[in-house]
N, C-alpha and C positions, 0 to 999 in steps of 0.2 A: 504493500500500500504506500509506504514512504517513497519507494523508488518511483512508482507511477505518478504520485502527486508532485514529486520534486522537492518534498519537504525533508530536511535533515534535522533530526532531533538535536537539541542544544548540547554543548559540552561533550563529555565523554559518553553520553548516550548515543550520539551520532558517530563519534570517532573515539573508540576506547583508548587510542594511543595519543590523543590530543594533549599537548603540553599546556600548562596553566598560562604561560605568557603568550601562547598562540591563539587563545580563545578570543574571538573577535568582540565578545561582549565586554571584555575587561576595559575599565576606564583608561583612556589613552594616556593621561598624565601619570597614572600609577604605573602603567606598563613602561613608559619612558624612564621613570625614576628607578624602577627595579632593574631594567636592562643596564642603566648607567651604573648601578651599584653591583652589577654582576650577580644578581639574585640566584641562589642555588637552594634546592630543596634541603631542609634541615632534618626532616623526619625519615627514619629508616622505613623501608617498605614492609618489613616484617618485624614483629615484636614477640618476645617470649611471653608465655602465659603463666609460668611459675613466678610467684610474687617475689621470691628471693632473687631470681635472675632479673626480674624487672626493676628491682630497687636501684642497682647501679646505672642502668640505662636511663631511668627517670632523673637520676642525679646529673647525668650528662646533659639531658634536655633542659633541666632546670638552669644549669649554668650557662648553656648556650643561648637560651632564650633571654635570660637576664642580660647577657652581653649584648645581644642584638637590640634589646630594648634600650640599653644605655647608649648605644651608638645611633639610634634613630633620631634625626633632627626634629625638635619640637618647637623651637623658638621662632617667632615671627616679628617683623618690624612693628614697633609700638608696644611690645610686651613690657618694655622698661617703664612704661607709663601706667601699667596696671596697678590698682590699689593693692595694698598689703592685706591679704586675707588669711595668712598663716602658712603652714599649719601649726597648731598647738598639739602636743602629744599628751594624751591622757591614758593612764593605765587603770584598767578595771579588773575585777575578779571574774573569772570564768566559772562555769558550773562544775567543772571537773577538777577543781583545785589549781587551775592554771591562771596565768595572767594574760590579758588581752590589751594590746595597744590600739587606741583610736587616734587617728589623725584628723583633727577638726579644723576645717576651713570656714571662716565666718565672713559674711558679707559686711560691707561698711554701711550699717544702718542701725537705728535705734528701735525700729519696729520689729515685733515678732515676725519671723519668717518660717516658711516650710523648711524641713530638714530632709535631705536626701542621703540615706545611708547606702554607701556604695561598696560592692564586693567585686573583686577583680577576677579576671579569667585565668585559665590555666588548668581547666578540667578538675577544679577543686583539689588539685594534686601538686602543681608546680607553679613557679614564678613568684618572685618576692612582691609583697604587698606594696612596698615603697619604691617600686620600679618607676622611673620617670614618667612613662605614659599614663600610669594609674594616678600619680599625684597631679599631673597636668590636667587630667580629666576632671578630677575633683575641684581643682583650682578654677577651671573654666566655669563650672557650675556655680561656685561661690561668687565669682565676679558677676554672674548674671542674677544673683539675688537670692540664693538659698544657702542655708548652712549645709555644707557637704562634709560628711563624716566617712572616712575610710576605715573599714574594720580589718585588722590584721588577724584574720582567722587562721587556724592551724591548717596548713596544707596536708593532704594525706601523705605526701613525701616530705621528709626532712632527712638530712644526712644521718642524724642520730637514730631515728625511729620511724616506724610506720604509724600514721594517725588515721585509721580508716573511719568511714562514716560510723557514728554521727559526730565525730569530734569537731570538724569545721562548722557544721550546721549548729551545734551547740554554742559555739562562739558567736555566730551571727545572731542567734536567739538572745544570748546574754547581752549583746550590744544593743539590740532594739529595746530590751527591757530597761537597761541602764539609761539609755537616751530618753525613753519615755518618763522615767522617774526624775530626770534632770531637765525637763523641758523649760522650766522657768529660768534656771541658771544659764541655759544655752540660748535663751531667747527664741525658742522654737514654738511654732503654732501647730504643726502636725508632722507626721513621719511618712515618708515614701521610701520604698526599697528599690534599689536600682543596681543592676550588675550586667556584665557582658560575659557571654560564653558560660564557663563554669560558675562565674559570679551571678549570671542570670538564673542558673539552676538554684543557687543558694537563696536568691531573692524570692523566687517562687516557692521554694521549699520552706523558707521561714514563714511565709504566709500560710502555707498548709499546716505547719506545726501550730501556729497561733490559732488557726481555725479549729483544729482538733482539740486544743487545750482551752479554748474559750476566751482568748484575749485578742482576737483578730481586730477588734475595734481600735486598738492602738496603732494600726497600720492603715493609712488613708489610701494607699495605692501601690502598685508594683509596675515598674518599667524594666522589661528584660530585653537587652540587646543581644542578638545572635545566641539565644539560649540553647544550652546543652542539656536537654531534659529527657531524652528517650531511653538511653542506655542500650539501644538496639543495634549497635555498630558492628556486631558480629553476625548479623543475619546473612543468609545466603544472598547472592546477587538477585535471584528471582524474588525473594521476599522483600529486598530493598526496593526493587522496581515497583512492587505492589504498594508498599507502605511509605517509603521515603526515597523516591527516585533521585533526589538531590545527592544522596550518599553515593550514587553511581555517577551521576552527571558531573559532579564537582569533586570527586575523590582526588586527593593529592593536590588540591588547590590550596596552598598554604598549610592545610592540615589534612590528615588522611584517616580513613576508617580503621586502619590497623592500629594506629596510635590511640584513637579514641576508644576502641574496644579494650585495649590493655589498661588504659588509664581508668576506664569505668570499672574494670574488675579490681584494680588496685584501690580505688576509692571505696567501693562497697562490695567486697568479696562475698559477704554473707547476706546482702540485702538488695540484690539486683531487682527484685520485684516490689520493693517498698516505695510508696509514693513520695515519702520525704527524702529518699535518695534520688529518685527519678520521677519528677512530677507528672510525666505523661502516664504513669501507672495509676494516677489518682482516679478513684471512682467518682461518679456524679455526686454522690453524697459528700465525699471529701472536698469537692470543689464548691458546693453550694455555700453561699454566705461569704465567699472571698470578696475583697475590695476590688475596685476597678483595676484593670490591667491594660498596659500597652505592650505589644510584642513587636520588635523591629528586627527584621531579618535581612541578610545580605544575599543578593542574587546568586553569586558564584561561591556559595558556602555549602559544604556537605551538610551542615546543620540547618539549612534553610527550612527543610520540611519537618524538622523537630518543632520549630516554632509554629508552623502552619497547623500541624496536628494538634498542638496544645491550644491554639486559638479555637479550633473547632470544638475541642472538649470543653473549654471554658464557656463557649457560647451555648452549647447544649445544656450546661448546668445552670444557665441563667446569669452568669457573671457578666458584668459590663466590661467589654473588652474591645479594643481596636488593634489592628495589625497593619504592617506595611512591609514592603520589600524594597530595599535600596539597590537600584539597578547599577550594574557594572562593578560592584564591589565584592571582593573576597572576604573571608571571615574576619570580622572585627576591624576592618580597615579604617573606619572613621575614628576609632580610638588611637590606633597606632600611627597613622599617617596624617597628623595634624597639619603639616606644612603642605604636602602634595595635594591632600584632599580636604583643604580647610572648609570648603563649602559643605561637605558631608559632615565634618566634625561639628561645625556650627549648627547645622540643621538639627542634628540629634540632640546637641546640648540645649538648644532653644526649646525643642520638643519636651525634654525631660523637665526643664524648669517651668514651662507653661503648664504641663500636666500637674506638677506639684502645686502650683499656685491655683489651679482651677478646682481642686478637690474640696 
């Protein structure tokens, strides 16, 4: 049928050997920048399944990604004139006898403002919380008029030990409860959860935990960018095509299914079916009563259909939810490429702040 109509399916659906930089849909300015930087795939094509074998490989990816994040240009002309919004570092108690650092960015205002609690990407497993793109993301939100708080949750991977689910989620829950108890001190009017990729998972999962425990009224809304929420990355190709075709269409575009499968197993080895580990597992009853959500996906992302599927589940449960797909962008590009893709960076930033203020 495709041959008769002349239609070629997009990405690797139409050409299994298509390279990321050769996909005609890719934003031309990003292609130009990546070619100039001699972009190379960072992720191995195959990953071990044994958790002990996976640990050192995740360590390598953690260090390599941190190095890449540190080298990615983020500064723009005029940044030197931005107001001083922080961050201030605050240490709070976690529920597992641990300490959690919060990085608090405050807008220059005397009026109570919404708070956006941000959780970073990395599959809930790797990448440092205070990596420059994460801190710039939060600073950009604070400059636009919200208190932005970055939660230094426990990654599942640390050099010293494995912190599987629910360690990171417990830290996110503790942060929300602490912020809610200190709203007056922080000059906060309401709380919105926001994260990208694995951080999007944690934002959605925190809302699910709050809903189950009966304190979801403390959360005004959730904004998840490129959310990593299905845990289904090891499905056969046939099942991916039925349920999540973007996992085939965009596989190995910045990220790949092989890595996502291994990281998901490392994050929640004993809880792959649990909704608070993988929100797409949530039943209609678990979703009912959640606050408004916005889901923002990138067109050239293997995770695109994670977000689309979660949108449909939320809608079926009666949750107020909106969704969008950012054309021409690979996974998380608006956060990482502030200079090259400043329009995309600013668009999502404005959307998050407007969402928070509208609730």
